[in-house]
C-alpha positions as CSV (number, residue, x, y, z in Angstrom):
1,M,180.4,166.5,59.5
2,G,178.8,163.8,57.5
3,T,179.1,162.8,53.6
4,S,177.4,164.1,51.5
5,P,175.4,162.5,48.1
6,W,178.4,162.5,44.6
7,R,176.5,165.6,42.6
8,K,178.1,165.0,38.9
9,S,179.1,168.5,37.0
10,S,176.7,170.2,35.1
11,R,179.0,170.3,32.7
12,S,179.4,166.6,32.1
13,G,176.8,167.0,29.4
14,G,173.7,165.6,30.2
15,Q,172.7,161.6,31.4
16,S,176.0,160.5,29.2
17,G,178.5,162.4,30.0
18,Q,181.8,161.6,32.0
19,C,183.2,163.7,33.7
20,V,184.4,163.7,37.2
21,E,181.7,164.4,40.5
22,A,182.3,166.3,43.8
23,R,181.4,165.7,47.5
24,T,181.9,166.4,51.1
25,H,183.0,163.8,53.4
26,A,184.7,164.6,56.6
27,G,185.1,168.5,56.0
28,R,186.6,168.0,53.1
29,Y,185.9,168.1,49.6
30,E,186.7,165.0,47.3
31,V,187.1,164.7,43.7
32,R,186.2,161.4,41.8
33,D,185.7,160.0,37.9
34,S,182.3,159.9,36.7
35,K,183.0,157.0,33.9
36,L,185.3,155.3,37.0
37,A,182.7,155.4,40.1
38,E,183.5,153.5,42.6
39,G,186.5,152.6,41.3
40,S,187.8,155.8,40.3
41,P,190.7,157.2,43.0
42,I,189.5,160.2,44.8
43,L,191.2,163.9,45.1
44,A,190.4,164.7,48.8
45,M,191.6,169.2,49.0
46,S,190.5,171.5,51.7
47,A,188.1,174.0,51.0
48,D,191.0,176.8,50.4
49,D,192.7,174.1,47.9
50,W,189.0,173.3,46.3
51,R,188.3,177.4,46.2
52,G,191.2,177.5,44.1
53,F,190.4,174.0,42.2
54,L,186.9,175.5,41.2
55,A,188.3,179.2,40.6
56,T,191.0,178.0,38.2
57,A,188.7,175.4,36.7
58,T,186.0,178.1,35.3
59,R,188.7,180.2,33.8
């Protein structure tokens, strides 16, 4: 499985919004801070963890 492009959260508030970005990479899901971009630490998780993260974040 390849790497998908980073996608900014729809809740970032437009072009200048500072939020999070997510992508898939090597079968895992990754999240980073959009304002730090390439300098951001990356949180990597499994598909099950990703689903749990989304369920909690969208409550």
